[in-house]
mmCIF file of the N, C-alpha and C atoms, coordinates in Angstrom:
data_MODEL
# 
_entry.id   MODEL 
# 
loop_
_atom_site.group_PDB 
_atom_site.id 
_atom_site.type_symbol 
_atom_site.label_atom_id 
_atom_site.label_alt_id 
_atom_site.label_comp_id 
_atom_site.label_asym_id 
_atom_site.label_entity_id 
_atom_site.label_seq_id 
_atom_site.pdbx_PDB_ins_code 
_atom_site.Cartn_x 
_atom_site.Cartn_y 
_atom_site.Cartn_z 
_atom_site.occupancy 
_atom_site.B_iso_or_equiv 
_atom_site.pdbx_formal_charge 
_atom_site.auth_seq_id 
_atom_site.auth_comp_id 
_atom_site.auth_asym_id 
_atom_site.auth_atom_id 
_atom_site.pdbx_PDB_model_num 
ATOM 1   N N  . UNK A 1 1  ? 26.660 81.508 -7.048  1.00 0.00 ? 1  UNK A N  1 
ATOM 2   C CA . UNK A 1 1  ? 27.151 82.927 -6.469  1.00 0.00 ? 1  UNK A CA 1 
ATOM 3   C C  . UNK A 1 1  ? 28.471 82.502 -6.290  1.00 0.00 ? 1  UNK A C  1 
ATOM 4   N N  . UNK A 1 2  ? 28.788 81.324 -5.527  1.00 0.00 ? 2  UNK A N  1 
ATOM 5   C CA . UNK A 1 2  ? 30.231 81.071 -4.954  1.00 0.00 ? 2  UNK A CA 1 
ATOM 6   C C  . UNK A 1 2  ? 31.144 80.766 -5.876  1.00 0.00 ? 2  UNK A C  1 
ATOM 7   N N  . UNK A 1 3  ? 30.962 80.404 -7.220  1.00 0.00 ? 3  UNK A N  1 
ATOM 8   C CA . UNK A 1 3  ? 31.699 80.358 -8.333  1.00 0.00 ? 3  UNK A CA 1 
ATOM 9   C C  . UNK A 1 3  ? 31.975 81.970 -8.522  1.00 0.00 ? 3  UNK A C  1 
ATOM 10  N N  . UNK A 1 4  ? 31.037 82.861 -8.566  1.00 0.00 ? 4  UNK A N  1 
ATOM 11  C CA . UNK A 1 4  ? 31.603 83.991 -9.164  1.00 0.00 ? 4  UNK A CA 1 
ATOM 12  C C  . UNK A 1 4  ? 32.569 84.620 -8.185  1.00 0.00 ? 4  UNK A C  1 
ATOM 13  N N  . UNK A 1 5  ? 32.810 84.333 -6.857  1.00 0.00 ? 5  UNK A N  1 
ATOM 14  C CA . UNK A 1 5  ? 34.067 84.560 -5.847  1.00 0.00 ? 5  UNK A CA 1 
ATOM 15  C C  . UNK A 1 5  ? 34.870 83.845 -5.883  1.00 0.00 ? 5  UNK A C  1 
ATOM 16  N N  . UNK A 1 6  ? 34.870 82.277 -6.939  1.00 0.00 ? 6  UNK A N  1 
ATOM 17  C CA . UNK A 1 6  ? 36.086 81.609 -6.876  1.00 0.00 ? 6  UNK A CA 1 
ATOM 18  C C  . UNK A 1 6  ? 35.977 80.480 -5.665  1.00 0.00 ? 6  UNK A C  1 
ATOM 19  N N  . UNK A 1 7  ? 34.640 80.300 -5.506  1.00 0.00 ? 7  UNK A N  1 
ATOM 20  C CA . UNK A 1 7  ? 34.440 79.255 -3.745  1.00 0.00 ? 7  UNK A CA 1 
ATOM 21  C C  . UNK A 1 7  ? 33.956 77.966 -4.224  1.00 0.00 ? 7  UNK A C  1 
ATOM 22  N N  . UNK A 1 8  ? 34.403 76.979 -4.044  1.00 0.00 ? 8  UNK A N  1 
ATOM 23  C CA . UNK A 1 8  ? 33.588 75.382 -4.299  1.00 0.00 ? 8  UNK A CA 1 
ATOM 24  C C  . UNK A 1 8  ? 32.410 75.402 -3.925  1.00 0.00 ? 8  UNK A C  1 
ATOM 25  N N  . UNK A 1 9  ? 31.317 74.591 -4.235  1.00 0.00 ? 9  UNK A N  1 
ATOM 26  C CA . UNK A 1 9  ? 29.995 74.146 -3.815  1.00 0.00 ? 9  UNK A CA 1 
ATOM 27  C C  . UNK A 1 9  ? 29.860 73.276 -3.173  1.00 0.00 ? 9  UNK A C  1 
ATOM 28  N N  . UNK A 1 10 ? 29.856 72.852 -2.226  1.00 0.00 ? 10 UNK A N  1 
ATOM 29  C CA . UNK A 1 10 ? 29.415 71.497 -1.374  1.00 0.00 ? 10 UNK A CA 1 
ATOM 30  C C  . UNK A 1 10 ? 28.064 71.425 -1.127  1.00 0.00 ? 10 UNK A C  1 
ATOM 31  N N  . UNK A 1 11 ? 27.355 70.195 -1.658  1.00 0.00 ? 11 UNK A N  1 
ATOM 32  C CA . UNK A 1 11 ? 25.512 69.950 -1.037  1.00 0.00 ? 11 UNK A CA 1 
ATOM 33  C C  . UNK A 1 11 ? 25.777 69.123 -0.259  1.00 0.00 ? 11 UNK A C  1 
ATOM 34  N N  . UNK A 1 12 ? 25.193 69.463 0.630   1.00 0.00 ? 12 UNK A N  1 
ATOM 35  C CA . UNK A 1 12 ? 25.102 68.246 1.914   1.00 0.00 ? 12 UNK A CA 1 
ATOM 36  C C  . UNK A 1 12 ? 23.741 68.131 1.640   1.00 0.00 ? 12 UNK A C  1 
ATOM 37  N N  . UNK A 1 13 ? 23.124 66.410 2.129   1.00 0.00 ? 13 UNK A N  1 
ATOM 38  C CA . UNK A 1 13 ? 22.217 66.064 1.628   1.00 0.00 ? 13 UNK A CA 1 
ATOM 39  C C  . UNK A 1 13 ? 21.478 64.935 0.649   1.00 0.00 ? 13 UNK A C  1 
ATOM 40  N N  . UNK A 1 14 ? 22.839 64.939 -0.230  1.00 0.00 ? 14 UNK A N  1 
ATOM 41  C CA . UNK A 1 14 ? 21.980 64.268 -1.721  1.00 0.00 ? 14 UNK A CA 1 
ATOM 42  C C  . UNK A 1 14 ? 21.694 62.776 -1.139  1.00 0.00 ? 14 UNK A C  1 
ATOM 43  N N  . UNK A 1 15 ? 20.098 62.816 -1.505  1.00 0.00 ? 15 UNK A N  1 
ATOM 44  C CA . UNK A 1 15 ? 19.753 61.347 -1.211  1.00 0.00 ? 15 UNK A CA 1 
ATOM 45  C C  . UNK A 1 15 ? 19.592 60.050 -2.592  1.00 0.00 ? 15 UNK A C  1 
ATOM 46  N N  . UNK A 1 16 ? 19.007 60.874 -3.706  1.00 0.00 ? 16 UNK A N  1 
ATOM 47  C CA . UNK A 1 16 ? 19.255 60.053 -4.780  1.00 0.00 ? 16 UNK A CA 1 
ATOM 48  C C  . UNK A 1 16 ? 20.123 60.715 -6.072  1.00 0.00 ? 16 UNK A C  1 
ATOM 49  N N  . UNK A 1 17 ? 19.517 59.572 -7.376  1.00 0.00 ? 17 UNK A N  1 
ATOM 50  C CA . UNK A 1 17 ? 20.927 59.606 -7.947  1.00 0.00 ? 17 UNK A CA 1 
ATOM 51  C C  . UNK A 1 17 ? 20.019 60.974 -8.933  1.00 0.00 ? 17 UNK A C  1 
ATOM 52  N N  . UNK A 1 18 ? 19.126 61.213 -8.632  1.00 0.00 ? 18 UNK A N  1 
ATOM 53  C CA . UNK A 1 18 ? 18.356 62.424 -9.619  1.00 0.00 ? 18 UNK A CA 1 
ATOM 54  C C  . UNK A 1 18 ? 19.025 63.541 -8.968  1.00 0.00 ? 18 UNK A C  1 
ATOM 55  N N  . UNK A 1 19 ? 18.998 63.747 -7.762  1.00 0.00 ? 19 UNK A N  1 
ATOM 56  C CA . UNK A 1 19 ? 19.313 64.975 -7.088  1.00 0.00 ? 19 UNK A CA 1 
ATOM 57  C C  . UNK A 1 19 ? 20.785 65.226 -7.358  1.00 0.00 ? 19 UNK A C  1 
ATOM 58  N N  . UNK A 1 20 ? 21.784 64.248 -7.632  1.00 0.00 ? 20 UNK A N  1 
ATOM 59  C CA . UNK A 1 20 ? 23.194 64.257 -7.445  1.00 0.00 ? 20 UNK A CA 1 
ATOM 60  C C  . UNK A 1 20 ? 23.330 64.664 -9.040  1.00 0.00 ? 20 UNK A C  1 
ATOM 61  N N  . UNK A 1 21 ? 22.527 64.186 -9.544  1.00 0.00 ? 21 UNK A N  1 
ATOM 62  C CA . UNK A 1 21 ? 22.840 64.587 -11.068 1.00 0.00 ? 21 UNK A CA 1 
ATOM 63  C C  . UNK A 1 21 ? 22.116 66.137 -11.535 1.00 0.00 ? 21 UNK A C  1 
ATOM 64  N N  . UNK A 1 22 ? 21.246 66.202 -10.623 1.00 0.00 ? 22 UNK A N  1 
ATOM 65  C CA . UNK A 1 22 ? 20.676 68.057 -10.613 1.00 0.00 ? 22 UNK A CA 1 
ATOM 66  C C  . UNK A 1 22 ? 21.962 68.881 -10.117 1.00 0.00 ? 22 UNK A C  1 
ATOM 67  N N  . UNK A 1 23 ? 22.365 68.486 -8.933  1.00 0.00 ? 23 UNK A N  1 
ATOM 68  C CA . UNK A 1 23 ? 23.396 69.386 -8.411  1.00 0.00 ? 23 UNK A CA 1 
ATOM 69  C C  . UNK A 1 23 ? 24.529 69.542 -9.085  1.00 0.00 ? 23 UNK A C  1 
ATOM 70  N N  . UNK A 1 24 ? 25.085 67.907 -9.811  1.00 0.00 ? 24 UNK A N  1 
ATOM 71  C CA . UNK A 1 24 ? 26.233 68.240 -10.534 1.00 0.00 ? 24 UNK A CA 1 
ATOM 72  C C  . UNK A 1 24 ? 25.984 69.489 -12.120 1.00 0.00 ? 24 UNK A C  1 
ATOM 73  N N  . UNK A 1 25 ? 24.566 68.910 -12.548 1.00 0.00 ? 25 UNK A N  1 
ATOM 74  C CA . UNK A 1 25 ? 24.925 70.116 -13.678 1.00 0.00 ? 25 UNK A CA 1 
ATOM 75  C C  . UNK A 1 25 ? 24.454 71.466 -13.308 1.00 0.00 ? 25 UNK A C  1 
ATOM 76  N N  . UNK A 1 26 ? 24.348 71.633 -11.993 1.00 0.00 ? 26 UNK A N  1 
ATOM 77  C CA . UNK A 1 26 ? 24.458 73.248 -11.717 1.00 0.00 ? 26 UNK A CA 1 
ATOM 78  C C  . UNK A 1 26 ? 25.490 73.902 -10.875 1.00 0.00 ? 26 UNK A C  1 
ATOM 79  N N  . UNK A 1 27 ? 26.785 73.020 -11.292 1.00 0.00 ? 27 UNK A N  1 
ATOM 80  C CA . UNK A 1 27 ? 27.887 73.460 -10.563 1.00 0.00 ? 27 UNK A CA 1 
ATOM 81  C C  . UNK A 1 27 ? 28.390 72.989 -9.154  1.00 0.00 ? 27 UNK A C  1 
ATOM 82  N N  . UNK A 1 28 ? 27.644 72.003 -9.026  1.00 0.00 ? 28 UNK A N  1 
ATOM 83  C CA . UNK A 1 28 ? 28.115 71.416 -7.563  1.00 0.00 ? 28 UNK A CA 1 
ATOM 84  C C  . UNK A 1 28 ? 29.605 70.762 -7.561  1.00 0.00 ? 28 UNK A C  1 
ATOM 85  N N  . UNK A 1 29 ? 30.140 71.286 -7.003  1.00 0.00 ? 29 UNK A N  1 
ATOM 86  C CA . UNK A 1 29 ? 31.659 70.296 -7.095  1.00 0.00 ? 29 UNK A CA 1 
ATOM 87  C C  . UNK A 1 29 ? 31.844 69.037 -6.170  1.00 0.00 ? 29 UNK A C  1 
ATOM 88  N N  . UNK A 1 30 ? 31.248 69.232 -5.200  1.00 0.00 ? 30 UNK A N  1 
ATOM 89  C CA . UNK A 1 30 ? 31.308 67.740 -4.160  1.00 0.00 ? 30 UNK A CA 1 
ATOM 90  C C  . UNK A 1 30 ? 29.662 67.786 -3.381  1.00 0.00 ? 30 UNK A C  1 
ATOM 91  N N  . UNK A 1 31 ? 29.721 66.434 -2.813  1.00 0.00 ? 31 UNK A N  1 
ATOM 92  C CA . UNK A 1 31 ? 28.270 66.502 -2.359  1.00 0.00 ? 31 UNK A CA 1 
ATOM 93  C C  . UNK A 1 31 ? 28.499 65.099 -1.352  1.00 0.00 ? 31 UNK A C  1 
ATOM 94  N N  . UNK A 1 32 ? 27.402 65.127 0.040   1.00 0.00 ? 32 UNK A N  1 
ATOM 95  C CA . UNK A 1 32 ? 27.863 64.083 0.884   1.00 0.00 ? 32 UNK A CA 1 
ATOM 96  C C  . UNK A 1 32 ? 26.072 63.751 1.089   1.00 0.00 ? 32 UNK A C  1 
ATOM 97  N N  . UNK A 1 33 ? 25.856 63.094 1.607   1.00 0.00 ? 33 UNK A N  1 
ATOM 98  C CA . UNK A 1 33 ? 24.740 62.674 1.861   1.00 0.00 ? 33 UNK A CA 1 
ATOM 99  C C  . UNK A 1 33 ? 24.479 61.216 1.400   1.00 0.00 ? 33 UNK A C  1 
ATOM 100 N N  . UNK A 1 34 ? 22.839 60.361 2.221   1.00 0.00 ? 34 UNK A N  1 
ATOM 101 C CA . UNK A 1 34 ? 23.332 59.340 2.305   1.00 0.00 ? 34 UNK A CA 1 
ATOM 102 C C  . UNK A 1 34 ? 22.642 58.403 0.968   1.00 0.00 ? 34 UNK A C  1 
ATOM 103 N N  . UNK A 1 35 ? 22.814 58.954 -0.232  1.00 0.00 ? 35 UNK A N  1 
ATOM 104 C CA . UNK A 1 35 ? 23.197 58.238 -1.530  1.00 0.00 ? 35 UNK A CA 1 
ATOM 105 C C  . UNK A 1 35 ? 24.466 57.557 -1.216  1.00 0.00 ? 35 UNK A C  1 
ATOM 106 N N  . UNK A 1 36 ? 25.288 58.296 -0.861  1.00 0.00 ? 36 UNK A N  1 
ATOM 107 C CA . UNK A 1 36 ? 27.023 58.328 -0.741  1.00 0.00 ? 36 UNK A CA 1 
ATOM 108 C C  . UNK A 1 36 ? 27.005 57.369 0.556   1.00 0.00 ? 36 UNK A C  1 
ATOM 109 N N  . UNK A 1 37 ? 26.426 56.978 1.490   1.00 0.00 ? 37 UNK A N  1 
ATOM 110 C CA . UNK A 1 37 ? 27.019 56.609 2.680   1.00 0.00 ? 37 UNK A CA 1 
ATOM 111 C C  . UNK A 1 37 ? 25.841 56.722 3.633   1.00 0.00 ? 37 UNK A C  1 
ATOM 112 N N  . UNK A 1 38 ? 25.560 56.150 4.581   1.00 0.00 ? 38 UNK A N  1 
ATOM 113 C CA . UNK A 1 38 ? 24.799 56.485 5.869   1.00 0.00 ? 38 UNK A CA 1 
ATOM 114 C C  . UNK A 1 38 ? 26.083 57.277 6.595   1.00 0.00 ? 38 UNK A C  1 
ATOM 115 N N  . UNK A 1 39 ? 25.258 57.775 8.087   1.00 0.00 ? 39 UNK A N  1 
ATOM 116 C CA . UNK A 1 39 ? 26.168 58.300 8.934   1.00 0.00 ? 39 UNK A CA 1 
ATOM 117 C C  . UNK A 1 39 ? 26.919 57.578 9.972   1.00 0.00 ? 39 UNK A C  1 
ATOM 118 N N  . UNK A 1 40 ? 28.376 57.737 9.724   1.00 0.00 ? 40 UNK A N  1 
ATOM 119 C CA . UNK A 1 40 ? 29.173 56.965 10.346  1.00 0.00 ? 40 UNK A CA 1 
ATOM 120 C C  . UNK A 1 40 ? 29.771 57.670 11.594  1.00 0.00 ? 40 UNK A C  1 
ATOM 121 N N  . UNK A 1 41 ? 30.047 56.747 12.749  1.00 0.00 ? 41 UNK A N  1 
ATOM 122 C CA . UNK A 1 41 ? 30.950 57.261 13.659  1.00 0.00 ? 41 UNK A CA 1 
ATOM 123 C C  . UNK A 1 41 ? 31.854 57.314 13.546  1.00 0.00 ? 41 UNK A C  1 
ATOM 124 N N  . UNK A 1 42 ? 33.092 58.144 14.364  1.00 0.00 ? 42 UNK A N  1 
ATOM 125 C CA . UNK A 1 42 ? 34.494 58.002 13.640  1.00 0.00 ? 42 UNK A CA 1 
ATOM 126 C C  . UNK A 1 42 ? 35.018 56.561 13.546  1.00 0.00 ? 42 UNK A C  1 
ATOM 127 N N  . UNK A 1 43 ? 34.897 55.899 14.546  1.00 0.00 ? 43 UNK A N  1 
ATOM 128 C CA . UNK A 1 43 ? 35.487 54.435 14.457  1.00 0.00 ? 43 UNK A CA 1 
ATOM 129 C C  . UNK A 1 43 ? 35.108 53.517 12.967  1.00 0.00 ? 43 UNK A C  1 
ATOM 130 N N  . UNK A 1 44 ? 33.891 53.759 12.895  1.00 0.00 ? 44 UNK A N  1 
ATOM 131 C CA . UNK A 1 44 ? 33.047 53.576 11.769  1.00 0.00 ? 44 UNK A CA 1 
ATOM 132 C C  . UNK A 1 44 ? 33.552 53.897 10.228  1.00 0.00 ? 44 UNK A C  1 
ATOM 133 N N  . UNK A 1 45 ? 33.985 55.061 10.412  1.00 0.00 ? 45 UNK A N  1 
ATOM 134 C CA . UNK A 1 45 ? 34.405 56.171 9.161   1.00 0.00 ? 45 UNK A CA 1 
ATOM 135 C C  . UNK A 1 45 ? 36.368 55.497 9.120   1.00 0.00 ? 45 UNK A C  1 
ATOM 136 N N  . UNK A 1 46 ? 37.195 55.523 10.017  1.00 0.00 ? 46 UNK A N  1 
ATOM 137 C CA . UNK A 1 46 ? 38.164 54.722 9.787   1.00 0.00 ? 46 UNK A CA 1 
ATOM 138 C C  . UNK A 1 46 ? 38.450 53.336 9.154   1.00 0.00 ? 46 UNK A C  1 
ATOM 139 N N  . UNK A 1 47 ? 37.537 52.660 9.887   1.00 0.00 ? 47 UNK A N  1 
ATOM 140 C CA . UNK A 1 47 ? 37.355 51.108 9.255   1.00 0.00 ? 47 UNK A CA 1 
ATOM 141 C C  . UNK A 1 47 ? 37.012 51.140 7.726   1.00 0.00 ? 47 UNK A C  1 
ATOM 142 N N  . UNK A 1 48 ? 36.089 52.062 7.646   1.00 0.00 ? 48 UNK A N  1 
ATOM 143 C CA . UNK A 1 48 ? 35.751 52.418 6.379   1.00 0.00 ? 48 UNK A CA 1 
ATOM 144 C C  . UNK A 1 48 ? 36.488 52.746 5.399   1.00 0.00 ? 48 UNK A C  1 
ATOM 145 N N  . UNK A 1 49 ? 37.238 53.510 5.816   1.00 0.00 ? 49 UNK A N  1 
ATOM 146 C CA . UNK A 1 49 ? 38.819 54.057 4.974   1.00 0.00 ? 49 UNK A CA 1 
ATOM 147 C C  . UNK A 1 49 ? 39.734 53.100 4.583   1.00 0.00 ? 49 UNK A C  1 
ATOM 148 N N  . UNK A 1 50 ? 40.202 52.333 5.823   1.00 0.00 ? 50 UNK A N  1 
ATOM 149 C CA . UNK A 1 50 ? 40.657 51.217 5.895   1.00 0.00 ? 50 UNK A CA 1 
ATOM 150 C C  . UNK A 1 50 ? 40.746 50.248 4.836   1.00 0.00 ? 50 UNK A C  1 
ATOM 151 N N  . UNK A 1 51 ? 39.319 49.957 4.830   1.00 0.00 ? 51 UNK A N  1 
ATOM 152 C CA . UNK A 1 51 ? 38.706 48.685 4.032   1.00 0.00 ? 51 UNK A CA 1 
ATOM 153 C C  . UNK A 1 51 ? 38.651 49.260 2.865   1.00 0.00 ? 51 UNK A C  1 
ATOM 154 N N  . UNK A 1 52 ? 38.567 50.531 2.414   1.00 0.00 ? 52 UNK A N  1 
ATOM 155 C CA . UNK A 1 52 ? 37.986 50.906 0.909   1.00 0.00 ? 52 UNK A CA 1 
ATOM 156 C C  . UNK A 1 52 ? 39.118 51.578 0.286   1.00 0.00 ? 52 UNK A C  1 
ATOM 157 N N  . UNK A 1 53 ? 40.271 51.895 1.029   1.00 0.00 ? 53 UNK A N  1 
ATOM 158 C CA . UNK A 1 53 ? 41.733 52.631 0.707   1.00 0.00 ? 53 UNK A CA 1 
ATOM 159 C C  . UNK A 1 53 ? 41.753 51.945 -0.469  1.00 0.00 ? 53 UNK A C  1 
ATOM 160 N N  . UNK A 1 54 ? 42.109 52.670 -1.749  1.00 0.00 ? 54 UNK A N  1 
ATOM 161 C CA . UNK A 1 54 ? 42.541 51.808 -2.780  1.00 0.00 ? 54 UNK A CA 1 
ATOM 162 C C  . UNK A 1 54 ? 44.236 52.171 -2.873  1.00 0.00 ? 54 UNK A C  1 
ATOM 163 N N  . UNK A 1 55 ? 44.575 52.668 -2.142  1.00 0.00 ? 55 UNK A N  1 
ATOM 164 C CA . UNK A 1 55 ? 46.128 53.317 -1.961  1.00 0.00 ? 55 UNK A CA 1 
ATOM 165 C C  . UNK A 1 55 ? 46.590 52.465 -0.789  1.00 0.00 ? 55 UNK A C  1 
ATOM 166 N N  . UNK A 1 56 ? 47.472 51.140 -1.198  1.00 0.00 ? 56 UNK A N  1 
ATOM 167 C CA . UNK A 1 56 ? 47.834 50.355 0.142   1.00 0.00 ? 56 UNK A CA 1 
ATOM 168 C C  . UNK A 1 56 ? 49.072 51.318 0.903   1.00 0.00 ? 56 UNK A C  1 
ATOM 169 N N  . UNK A 1 57 ? 49.055 50.967 1.916   1.00 0.00 ? 57 UNK A N  1 
ATOM 170 C CA . UNK A 1 57 ? 49.816 51.442 3.043   1.00 0.00 ? 57 UNK A CA 1 
ATOM 171 C C  . UNK A 1 57 ? 51.248 51.142 2.602   1.00 0.00 ? 57 UNK A C  1 
ATOM 172 N N  . UNK A 1 58 ? 52.321 51.517 2.368   1.00 0.00 ? 58 UNK A N  1 
ATOM 173 C CA . UNK A 1 58 ? 53.580 50.891 1.913   1.00 0.00 ? 58 UNK A CA 1 
ATOM 174 C C  . UNK A 1 58 ? 54.604 51.220 2.980   1.00 0.00 ? 58 UNK A C  1 
ATOM 175 N N  . UNK A 1 59 ? 54.392 51.647 4.116   1.00 0.00 ? 59 UNK A N  1 
ATOM 176 C CA . UNK A 1 59 ? 55.157 52.121 5.435   1.00 0.00 ? 59 UNK A CA 1 
ATOM 177 C C  . UNK A 1 59 ? 56.158 51.483 5.737   1.00 0.00 ? 59 UNK A C  1 
ATOM 178 N N  . UNK A 1 60 ? 55.225 50.057 5.578   1.00 0.00 ? 60 UNK A N  1 
ATOM 179 C CA . UNK A 1 60 ? 56.216 48.871 6.173   1.00 0.00 ? 60 UNK A CA 1 
ATOM 180 C C  . UNK A 1 60 ? 57.528 48.402 5.105   1.00 0.00 ? 60 UNK A C  1 
ATOM 181 N N  . UNK A 1 61 ? 57.372 48.779 4.084   1.00 0.00 ? 61 UNK A N  1 
ATOM 182 C CA . UNK A 1 61 ? 58.053 48.474 2.876   1.00 0.00 ? 61 UNK A CA 1 
ATOM 183 C C  . UNK A 1 61 ? 59.444 49.478 3.501   1.00 0.00 ? 61 UNK A C  1 
ATOM 184 N N  . UNK A 1 62 ? 58.969 50.498 3.931   1.00 0.00 ? 62 UNK A N  1 
ATOM 185 C CA . UNK A 1 62 ? 60.200 51.324 4.121   1.00 0.00 ? 62 UNK A CA 1 
ATOM 186 C C  . UNK A 1 62 ? 60.817 51.742 5.657   1.00 0.00 ? 62 UNK A C  1 
ATOM 187 N N  . UNK A 1 63 ? 60.042 51.127 6.420   1.00 0.00 ? 63 UNK A N  1 
ATOM 188 C CA . UNK A 1 63 ? 60.489 51.058 7.958   1.00 0.00 ? 63 UNK A CA 1 
ATOM 189 C C  . UNK A 1 63 ? 62.104 50.986 7.945   1.00 0.00 ? 63 UNK A C  1 
ATOM 190 N N  . UNK A 1 64 ? 62.727 49.846 7.363   1.00 0.00 ? 64 UNK A N  1 
ATOM 191 C CA . UNK A 1 64 ? 63.972 49.164 7.486   1.00 0.00 ? 64 UNK A CA 1 
ATOM 192 C C  . UNK A 1 64 ? 65.121 50.000 6.750   1.00 0.00 ? 64 UNK A C  1 
ATOM 193 N N  . UNK A 1 65 ? 64.414 50.301 5.783   1.00 0.00 ? 65 UNK A N  1 
ATOM 194 C CA . UNK A 1 65 ? 65.258 51.848 5.291   1.00 0.00 ? 65 UNK A CA 1 
ATOM 195 C C  . UNK A 1 65 ? 65.789 52.686 5.757   1.00 0.00 ? 65 UNK A C  1 
ATOM 196 N N  . UNK A 1 66 ? 67.716 53.222 5.263   1.00 0.00 ? 66 UNK A N  1 
ATOM 197 C CA . UNK A 1 66 ? 67.839 54.096 6.406   1.00 0.00 ? 66 UNK A CA 1 
ATOM 198 C C  . UNK A 1 66 ? 68.648 55.076 4.876   1.00 0.00 ? 66 UNK A C  1 
# 
């Protein structure tokens, strides 16, 4: 129904690979749940993103340029 009115579908609570595959086959655009990560506090999330960000911060390279 969401797709028929041009909305994205996001599923919460994906815990197994089978659930994720089922959701994907049935048009789910994005998922979250224990399959991907345990619940994280704000600080844990910040550290997770810092530790796993594939794009390195280039701000220091350009800080002295004008």
